[in-house]
MARBA-3410 file (N, C-alpha, C, O; in Angstrom, 1 decimal):
172
-103.3,-50.3,28.8,-104.3,-49.4,28.2,-105.6,-49.5,28.9,-106.1,-50.6,29.2 ~ -106.3,-48.4,29.1,-107.6,-48.3,29.7,-108.6,-48.1,28.6,-108.5,-47.1,27.9 ~ -109.6,-48.9,28.5,-110.6,-48.8,27.4,-111.7,-47.9,27.9,-112.3,-48.1,29.0 ~ -111.9,-46.8,27.2,-112.8,-45.7,27.6,-114.0,-45.6,26.7,-113.9,-45.7,25.4 ~ -115.1,-45.3,27.2,-116.3,-45.0,26.5,-116.8,-43.6,26.9,-116.7,-43.2,28.1
-117.4,-42.8,26.0,-117.9,-41.5,26.2,-119.3,-41.4,25.7,-119.5,-41.6,24.5 ~ -120.2,-41.0,26.5,-121.6,-40.7,26.1,-121.9,-39.3,26.4,-122.0,-38.8,27.5 ~ -122.1,-38.5,25.3,-122.5,-37.1,25.5,-124.0,-37.1,25.4,-124.6,-37.6,24.5 ~ -124.6,-36.6,26.5,-126.1,-36.6,26.7,-126.6,-35.2,26.3,-126.4,-34.2,27.1 ~ -127.2,-35.1,25.1,-127.6,-33.8,24.6,-128.6,-33.9,23.5,-128.3,-34.5,22.5
-129.8,-33.4,23.7,-130.8,-33.5,22.6,-130.3,-32.7,21.4,-130.4,-33.2,20.3 ~ -129.8,-31.5,21.6,-129.3,-30.7,20.5,-128.1,-31.3,19.8,-128.0,-31.3,18.6 ~ -127.2,-31.9,20.6,-126.1,-32.6,20.1,-126.5,-33.8,19.2,-125.9,-34.0,18.1 ~ -127.4,-34.6,19.7,-127.9,-35.7,19.0,-128.6,-35.4,17.7,-128.6,-36.1,16.7 ~ -129.2,-34.2,17.6,-129.8,-33.7,16.4,-128.9,-33.0,15.5,-129.2,-32.6,14.4
-127.6,-32.8,15.9,-126.6,-32.2,15.1,-126.7,-30.7,15.1,-126.1,-30.0,14.3 ~ -127.5,-30.1,16.0,-127.7,-28.7,16.1,-126.6,-28.0,17.0,-126.2,-26.8,16.7 ~ -126.0,-28.8,17.9,-124.9,-28.2,18.8,-123.7,-29.1,18.6,-123.8,-30.3,18.7 ~ -122.5,-28.5,18.5,-121.3,-29.2,18.4,-120.9,-29.7,19.8,-121.0,-28.9,20.8 ~ -120.5,-30.9,19.9,-120.0,-31.5,21.2,-118.6,-31.1,21.4,-117.7,-31.5,20.7
-118.3,-30.4,22.5,-116.9,-30.0,22.9,-116.5,-30.9,24.0,-115.3,-31.2,24.2 ~ -117.4,-31.3,24.9,-117.0,-32.0,26.1,-116.6,-33.4,25.9,-115.6,-33.9,26.5 ~ -117.3,-34.1,25.0,-116.9,-35.5,24.7,-115.5,-35.6,24.2,-114.7,-36.4,24.7 ~ -115.1,-34.9,23.1,-113.8,-34.9,22.6,-112.7,-34.5,23.7,-111.6,-35.0,23.7 ~ -113.1,-33.5,24.5,-112.2,-33.1,25.6,-111.9,-34.2,26.6,-110.7,-34.4,27.0
-112.9,-35.0,26.9,-112.7,-36.2,27.8,-111.7,-37.1,27.1,-110.8,-37.6,27.8 ~ -111.9,-37.3,25.8,-111.0,-38.2,25.1,-109.5,-37.8,25.1,-108.6,-38.6,25.3 ~ -109.3,-36.5,25.1,-107.9,-35.9,25.1,-107.4,-36.1,26.5,-106.2,-36.4,26.7 ~ -108.2,-35.8,27.5,-107.7,-35.8,28.9,-107.3,-37.2,29.4,-106.3,-37.4,30.1 ~ -108.1,-38.2,29.0,-107.9,-39.6,29.5,-106.6,-40.2,29.0,-106.1,-41.2,29.5
-106.0,-39.6,28.0,-104.7,-40.1,27.4,-103.7,-40.0,28.5,-102.7,-40.7,28.5 ~ -103.8,-39.1,29.5,-102.9,-38.9,30.6,-102.7,-40.2,31.4,-101.7,-40.4,32.1 ~ -103.8,-41.0,31.4,-103.7,-42.3,32.2,-103.8,-43.5,31.3,-104.3,-44.6,31.6 ~ -103.3,-43.3,30.1,-103.3,-44.4,29.1,-104.7,-44.8,28.6,-104.9,-46.0,28.3 ~ -105.6,-43.8,28.7,-107.0,-44.1,28.2,-107.1,-44.0,26.7,-106.5,-43.1,26.1
-107.8,-45.0,26.2,-108.0,-45.0,24.7,-109.5,-45.1,24.5,-110.2,-46.0,25.0 ~ -110.0,-44.1,23.8,-111.5,-44.1,23.6,-111.8,-45.1,22.5,-111.4,-45.0,21.4 ~ -112.6,-46.1,22.9,-113.1,-47.1,22.1,-114.5,-47.0,21.7,-115.0,-47.7,20.8 ~ -115.3,-46.1,22.4,-116.7,-45.9,22.0,-117.0,-44.5,22.4,-116.8,-44.0,23.5 ~ -117.6,-43.8,21.4,-118.1,-42.4,21.6,-119.4,-42.2,20.9,-119.5,-42.6,19.7
-120.4,-41.7,21.6,-121.7,-41.5,21.0,-122.4,-40.3,21.6,-122.3,-40.0,22.8 ~ -123.1,-39.5,20.8,-123.9,-38.4,21.3,-125.3,-38.9,21.2,-125.8,-39.4,20.2 ~ -126.0,-38.9,22.4,-127.3,-39.4,22.5,-128.3,-38.4,23.2,-127.8,-37.5,23.8 ~ -129.6,-38.6,22.9,-130.5,-37.6,23.5,-130.8,-37.8,25.0,-130.4,-38.9,25.5 ~ -131.3,-36.8,25.6,-131.7,-36.8,27.0,-132.9,-37.7,27.3,-134.0,-37.2,27.6
-132.7,-39.0,27.1,-133.8,-40.0,27.3,-133.3,-41.1,28.1,-132.3,-41.8,27.8 ~ -134.0,-41.3,29.3,-133.5,-42.3,30.3,-133.3,-43.7,29.6,-132.3,-44.3,29.9 ~ -134.2,-44.1,28.8,-134.1,-45.5,28.2,-132.9,-45.6,27.3,-132.2,-46.6,27.3 ~ -132.6,-44.5,26.6,-131.5,-44.5,25.6,-130.2,-44.5,26.4,-129.2,-45.3,26.1 ~ -130.1,-43.7,27.5,-128.9,-43.7,28.3,-128.7,-45.0,29.0,-127.5,-45.5,29.0
-129.7,-45.6,29.5,-129.6,-47.0,30.1,-129.1,-48.0,29.1,-128.1,-48.7,29.4 ~ -129.6,-48.0,28.0,-129.3,-48.9,26.9,-127.8,-48.8,26.5,-127.1,-49.7,26.4 ~ -127.4,-47.5,26.3,-126.0,-47.3,25.9,-125.0,-47.6,27.1,-123.9,-48.1,26.8 ~ -125.3,-47.3,28.3,-124.5,-47.7,29.4,-124.3,-49.2,29.5,-123.2,-49.7,29.7 ~ -125.4,-49.9,29.4,-125.4,-51.4,29.4,-124.5,-51.9,28.2,-123.7,-52.9,28.4
-124.7,-51.4,27.1,-123.9,-51.8,25.9,-122.4,-51.6,26.2,-121.6,-52.5,25.9 ~ -122.1,-50.4,26.7,-120.7,-50.1,27.0,-120.0,-51.1,27.9,-118.8,-51.4,27.8 ~ -120.8,-51.5,28.9,-120.2,-52.5,29.9,-120.4,-53.9,29.5,-119.4,-54.6,29.3 ~ -121.6,-54.3,29.2,-121.9,-55.7,29.0,-121.4,-56.2,27.6,-121.0,-57.4,27.5 ~ -121.5,-55.4,26.6,-121.1,-55.9,25.3,-119.6,-55.5,24.9,-118.8,-56.3,24.5
-119.3,-54.2,25.1,-118.0,-53.7,24.8,-117.0,-53.9,25.8,-115.8,-53.8,25.5 ~ -117.4,-54.2,27.0,-116.5,-54.4,28.2,-115.5,-53.3,28.4,-114.3,-53.6,28.5 ~ -115.9,-52.1,28.4,-115.1,-50.9,28.6,-114.7,-50.8,30.0,-115.5,-51.2,30.9 ~ -113.6,-50.2,30.3,-113.1,-50.1,31.7,-113.8,-48.8,32.4,-114.3,-48.9,33.5 ~ -113.8,-47.7,31.7,-114.3,-46.5,32.2,-115.3,-46.0,31.2,-115.1,-45.9,30.0
-116.5,-45.6,31.7,-117.5,-44.9,30.8,-117.8,-43.6,31.5,-118.3,-43.5,32.6 ~ -117.6,-42.6,30.7,-118.0,-41.2,31.2,-119.2,-40.7,30.4,-119.3,-40.9,29.2 ~ -120.1,-40.2,31.2,-121.2,-39.4,30.6,-120.9,-38.0,30.8,-120.3,-37.6,31.8 ~ -121.4,-37.1,29.9,-121.2,-35.7,30.0,-122.6,-35.1,29.7,-123.1,-35.2,28.6 ~ -123.1,-34.3,30.6,-124.4,-33.7,30.5,-125.5,-34.4,31.2,-125.4,-35.6,31.5
-126.6,-33.6,31.4,-127.8,-34.2,32.0,-127.8,-34.4,33.5,-128.6,-35.3,34.0 ~ -126.9,-33.7,34.2,-126.8,-34.0,35.6,-127.4,-32.8,36.5,-127.3,-32.9,37.7 ~ -128.0,-31.9,35.8,-128.5,-30.7,36.6,-129.9,-30.9,37.1,-130.4,-32.0,37.3 ~ -130.6,-29.8,37.3,-131.9,-29.8,37.8,-133.1,-29.6,36.8,-134.2,-29.6,37.2 ~ -132.7,-29.5,35.5,-133.7,-29.4,34.5,-134.6,-30.6,34.4,-134.2,-31.7,34.7
-135.8,-30.4,33.8,-136.7,-31.4,33.6,-136.2,-32.6,32.8,-136.5,-33.7,33.1 ~ -135.4,-32.3,31.8,-134.9,-33.3,30.9,-133.5,-33.9,31.4,-133.0,-34.9,30.8 ~ -133.0,-33.4,32.6,-131.8,-34.0,33.1,-132.0,-35.3,33.8,-132.4,-35.3,35.0 ~ -131.8,-36.4,33.2,-132.1,-37.7,33.7,-130.9,-38.7,33.7,-131.1,-39.9,34.0 ~ -129.7,-38.1,33.5,-128.5,-39.0,33.4,-128.3,-39.7,34.8,-128.0,-40.9,34.8
-128.4,-39.0,35.9,-128.2,-39.7,37.2,-129.2,-40.9,37.4,-128.9,-42.0,37.9 ~ -130.5,-40.6,37.1,-131.5,-41.6,37.3,-131.2,-42.8,36.4,-131.4,-44.0,36.8 ~ -130.8,-42.6,35.1,-130.5,-43.7,34.2,-129.3,-44.5,34.8,-129.2,-45.7,34.7 ~ -128.3,-43.8,35.3,-127.1,-44.4,35.8,-127.4,-45.3,37.0,-126.9,-46.4,37.1 ~ -128.2,-44.7,37.9,-128.6,-45.5,39.1,-129.2,-46.9,38.7,-129.0,-47.9,39.4
-130.0,-46.9,37.6,-130.6,-48.2,37.3,-129.7,-49.2,36.8,-130.0,-50.4,36.7 ~ -128.5,-48.8,36.3,-127.6,-49.8,35.7,-126.4,-50.1,36.6,-125.7,-51.2,36.4 ~ -126.0,-49.3,37.6,-124.9,-49.6,38.4,-125.3,-50.6,39.5,-126.4,-50.7,39.9 ~ -124.3,-51.4,39.9,-124.5,-52.4,41.0,-124.0,-51.9,42.3,-124.5,-52.3,43.4 ~ -123.0,-51.0,42.3,-122.4,-50.4,43.5,-122.1,-48.9,43.2,-121.6,-48.6,42.1
-122.5,-48.1,44.2,-122.2,-46.7,44.0,-120.8,-46.5,44.5,-120.3,-47.1,45.4 ~ -120.1,-45.5,43.9,-118.8,-45.0,44.3,-119.0,-43.5,44.7,-118.6,-42.7,43.9 ~ -119.6,-43.3,45.8,-120.0,-41.9,46.2,-118.8,-40.9,46.3,-119.0,-39.7,46.0 ~ -117.6,-41.4,46.7,-116.5,-40.4,46.8,-116.1,-39.7,45.6,-115.7,-38.5,45.6 ~ -116.3,-40.3,44.4,-116.0,-39.7,43.2,-116.9,-38.4,43.0,-116.3,-37.3,42.7
-118.2,-38.6,43.0,-119.1,-37.4,42.8,-118.9,-36.4,43.9,-119.0,-35.2,43.7 ~ -118.8,-36.9,45.2,-118.6,-36.0,46.3,-117.4,-35.1,46.2,-117.5,-33.9,46.3 ~ -116.3,-35.7,45.8,-115.1,-34.8,45.7,-115.1,-33.9,44.6,-114.6,-32.8,44.6 ~ -115.8,-34.3,43.5,-115.9,-33.4,42.4,-116.8,-32.2,42.8,-116.4,-31.0,42.5 ~ -117.9,-32.4,43.5,-118.7,-31.3,43.9,-118.0,-30.4,44.9,-118.1,-29.2,44.8
-117.3,-31.0,45.9,-116.6,-30.3,46.9,-115.5,-29.4,46.3,-115.4,-28.2,46.6 ~ -114.7,-30.0,45.5,-113.5,-29.2,44.9,-114.0,-28.2,43.9,-113.5,-27.1,43.8 ~ -115.0,-28.6,43.1,-115.5,-27.6,42.1,-116.2,-26.4,42.8,-116.2,-25.3,42.2 ~ -116.7,-26.6,44.0,-117.4,-25.5,44.7,-116.4,-24.4,44.9,-116.9,-23.2,45.1 ~ -115.2,-24.7,45.0,-114.2,-23.6,45.2,-114.1,-22.6,44.0,-113.7,-21.5,44.2
-114.5,-23.1,42.8,-114.4,-22.2,41.7,-115.8,-21.8,41.2,-116.0,-20.7,40.6 ~ -116.8,-22.6,41.5,-118.2,-22.2,41.1,-119.2,-22.8,42.2,-119.3,-24.0,42.4 ~ -119.9,-21.9,42.8,-120.8,-22.2,43.9,-122.0,-23.1,43.3,-122.7,-23.7,44.1 ~ -122.2,-23.1,42.0,-123.3,-23.9,41.4,-123.0,-25.4,41.4,-123.9,-26.2,41.1 ~ -121.8,-25.8,41.7,-121.4,-27.2,41.6,-122.3,-28.0,42.6,-122.5,-29.2,42.4
-122.8,-27.4,43.6,-123.7,-28.1,44.6,-125.0,-28.5,44.0,-125.7,-29.3,44.6 ~ -125.3,-28.0,42.8,-126.6,-28.3,42.2,-126.4,-29.6,41.3,-127.4,-30.1,40.7 ~ -125.2,-30.1,41.1,-125.0,-31.3,40.3,-125.6,-32.5,41.1,-125.4,-32.6,42.3 ~ -126.2,-33.3,40.3,-126.8,-34.6,40.8,-126.0,-35.8,40.3,-126.4,-36.9,40.4 ~ -124.8,-35.6,39.8,-124.0,-36.6,39.2,-123.7,-37.7,40.1,-123.6,-37.5,41.4
-123.6,-39.0,39.6,-123.3,-40.1,40.4,-122.2,-40.9,39.7,-121.9,-40.7,38.5 ~ -121.6,-41.8,40.4,-120.5,-42.7,39.9,-120.7,-44.0,40.5,-121.1,-44.2,41.7 ~ -120.5,-45.1,39.7,-120.7,-46.4,40.3,-120.0,-47.5,39.4,-119.3,-47.2,38.4 ~ -120.2,-48.7,39.9,-119.6,-49.8,39.3,-120.7,-50.7,38.7,-121.7,-51.0,39.4 ~ -120.5,-51.2,37.5,-121.3,-52.2,36.9,-120.3,-53.3,36.4,-119.4,-53.0,35.6
-120.4,-54.5,37.0,-119.4,-55.5,36.7,-118.0,-55.0,37.0,-117.7,-54.6,38.1 ~ -117.1,-55.0,36.0,-115.8,-54.5,36.2,-115.5,-53.1,35.5,-114.4,-52.8,35.1 ~ -116.6,-52.4,35.4,-116.5,-51.1,34.7,-117.0,-50.0,35.6,-117.9,-50.1,36.4 ~ -116.3,-48.9,35.6,-116.7,-47.7,36.3,-117.4,-46.7,35.4,-116.9,-46.4,34.3 ~ -118.6,-46.3,35.9,-119.4,-45.3,35.2,-119.4,-44.0,36.0,-119.6,-44.0,37.2
-119.0,-42.9,35.3,-118.9,-41.6,36.0,-119.7,-40.6,35.2,-119.5,-40.3,34.0 ~ -120.6,-39.9,35.9,-121.4,-38.8,35.3,-120.5,-37.5,35.5,-120.1,-37.2,36.6 ~ -120.3,-36.8,34.4,-119.5,-35.5,34.4,-120.5,-34.4,34.0,-121.5,-34.6,33.4 ~ -120.1,-33.2,34.3,-120.9,-32.0,33.9,-120.9,-32.0,32.4,-120.2,-32.7,31.7 ~ -121.8,-31.1,31.9,-121.9,-31.0,30.4,-121.0,-29.9,29.8,-120.7,-30.0,28.6
-120.5,-29.0,30.6,-119.6,-28.0,30.0,-118.2,-28.4,29.9,-117.7,-29.2,30.8 ~ -117.4,-27.9,28.9,-116.0,-28.3,28.8,-115.2,-27.9,30.1,-114.4,-28.6,30.6 ~ -115.5,-26.7,30.7,-114.9,-26.3,31.9,-115.1,-27.2,33.0,-114.2,-27.6,33.8 ~ -116.4,-27.6,33.2,-116.8,-28.6,34.2,-116.1,-29.9,34.1,-115.7,-30.5,35.0 ~ -116.0,-30.4,32.8,-115.4,-31.7,32.5,-113.9,-31.6,32.9,-113.4,-32.5,33.5
-113.3,-30.5,32.4,-111.8,-30.4,32.7,-111.5,-30.3,34.2,-110.6,-31.0,34.7 ~ -112.3,-29.5,34.9,-112.1,-29.4,36.4,-112.4,-30.8,37.1,-111.6,-31.2,37.9 ~ -113.4,-31.5,36.7,-113.8,-32.7,37.3,-112.7,-33.8,37.1,-112.3,-34.5,38.0 ~ -112.3,-33.9,35.9,-111.3,-34.9,35.5,-109.9,-34.6,36.2,-109.2,-35.5,36.6 ~ -109.6,-33.3,36.3,-108.4,-32.9,37.0,-108.4,-33.4,38.5,-107.4,-33.8,39.0
-109.6,-33.4,39.1,-109.7,-33.8,40.5,-109.6,-35.3,40.6,-109.0,-35.8,41.6 ~ -110.2,-36.1,39.7,-110.3,-37.6,40.0,-109.4,-38.4,39.1,-109.2,-39.6,39.5 ~ -108.9,-37.9,38.1,-108.2,-38.7,37.1,-107.1,-39.6,37.7,-107.0,-40.8,37.3 ~ -106.3,-39.1,38.5,-105.1,-39.9,39.0,-105.6,-41.1,39.9,-104.8,-42.0,40.1 ~ -106.8,-41.1,40.4,-107.3,-42.2,41.2,-107.8,-43.3,40.4,-108.0,-44.4,40.9
-108.2,-43.1,39.2,-108.9,-44.0,38.4,-108.1,-45.3,38.0,-108.7,-46.4,38.1 ~ -106.8,-45.2,37.6,-106.1,-46.4,37.3,-106.0,-47.4,38.5,-106.2,-48.6,38.4 ~ -105.8,-46.8,39.7,-105.8,-47.7,40.9,-107.2,-48.3,41.2,-107.2,-49.5,41.5 ~ -108.2,-47.6,41.0,-109.6,-48.1,41.2,-109.8,-49.3,40.2,-110.3,-50.3,40.6 ~ -109.3,-49.2,39.0,-109.5,-50.2,38.0,-108.6,-51.5,38.4,-109.1,-52.6,38.2
-107.4,-51.2,38.9,-106.6,-52.3,39.4,-107.3,-53.1,40.5,-107.3,-54.3,40.5 ~ -107.9,-52.4,41.4,-108.6,-53.1,42.5,-109.8,-53.9,42.0,-109.9,-55.1,42.3 ~ -110.6,-53.3,41.1,-111.7,-54.0,40.5,-111.3,-55.3,39.8,-112.0,-56.3,39.8 ~ -110.2,-55.2,39.1,-109.8,-56.3,38.3,-108.9,-57.3,39.1,-108.4,-58.3,38.6 ~ -108.7,-57.0,40.4,-107.9,-57.9,41.3,-106.4,-57.8,41.0,-105.7,-58.7,41.2
-105.9,-56.6,40.4,-104.5,-56.5,40.0,-103.8,-55.5,41.0,-102.6,-55.3,40.7 ~ -104.4,-55.0,42.0,-103.7,-54.1,42.9,-102.7,-54.8,43.8,-103.0,-55.9,44.3 ~ -101.6,-54.2,43.9,-100.5,-54.8,44.8,-100.8,-54.4,46.2,-101.5,-53.4,46.5 ~ -100.4,-55.3,47.1,-100.6,-55.1,48.5,-99.5,-54.1,49.0,-98.4,-54.1,48.6 ~ -99.9,-53.2,50.0,-98.9,-52.3,50.6,-98.1,-53.1,51.6,-98.7,-53.9,52.4
-96.8,-52.9,51.6,-95.9,-53.6,52.5,-95.8,-52.9,53.9,-95.5,-53.5,54.9 ~ -96.1,-51.6,53.9,-96.0,-50.9,55.1,-97.0,-49.8,55.2,-97.7,-49.4,54.2 ~ -97.2,-49.2,56.4,-98.1,-48.1,56.6,-97.6,-46.9,55.8,-98.4,-46.1,55.3 ~ -96.3,-46.7,55.6,-95.7,-45.6,54.9,-96.2,-45.6,53.4,-96.6,-44.6,52.9 ~ -96.2,-46.8,52.8,-96.7,-46.9,51.5,-98.2,-46.6,51.4,-98.6,-45.9,50.4
-99.0,-47.0,52.3,-100.4,-46.7,52.3,-100.6,-45.2,52.4,-101.4,-44.6,51.7 ~ -99.8,-44.5,53.3,-100.0,-43.1,53.5,-99.5,-42.3,52.3,-99.9,-41.1,52.1 ~ -98.5,-42.8,51.6,-97.9,-42.1,50.5,-98.8,-42.0,49.3,-98.6,-41.1,48.4 ~ -99.8,-42.8,49.2,-100.7,-42.8,48.1,-100.2,-43.6,46.9,-100.8,-43.5,45.8 ~ -99.2,-44.4,47.1,-98.7,-45.3,46.1,-99.8,-46.3,45.7,-100.7,-46.5,46.5
-99.7,-46.8,44.5,-100.7,-47.7,44.1,-100.7,-49.1,44.8,-100.4,-50.1,44.2 ~ -101.0,-49.1,46.0,-101.1,-50.3,46.8,-102.3,-50.2,47.8,-102.5,-51.1,48.5
END
């Protein structure tokens, strides 16, 4: 089982004015990789609050994967990437890069995303778009790679015996 945390970043959502559709959608999609949501919270677009919640998810709750949804655009209040940068120890640029590249095929606006992904201790933090469509597309692109990433982080990845295994994409 993969322990998952979801933080929906939305002032209106935190005030109860807007229903969160993206957070629950993430919860449904991660079941495909044996993900179990152990923490879910809607928080305002405030850098300090986002930082605090990300640290709690990793340091206290020891979750494997933490997804944020929202706050990755160009708006004045979009501070999710900045908050994420302050708590990660290593960036995993390929995750955000491939999401932007592949999403560009269906929406040219994907290049405006400032989302980041990184590692804090043994947890992966990934910024996702705020829209349900964006969440669905992004997770479809990266989901299958995440279990292996977690195996590597935890020192549980098996060694590839041959070049064929490496090229096949098997979990080694």
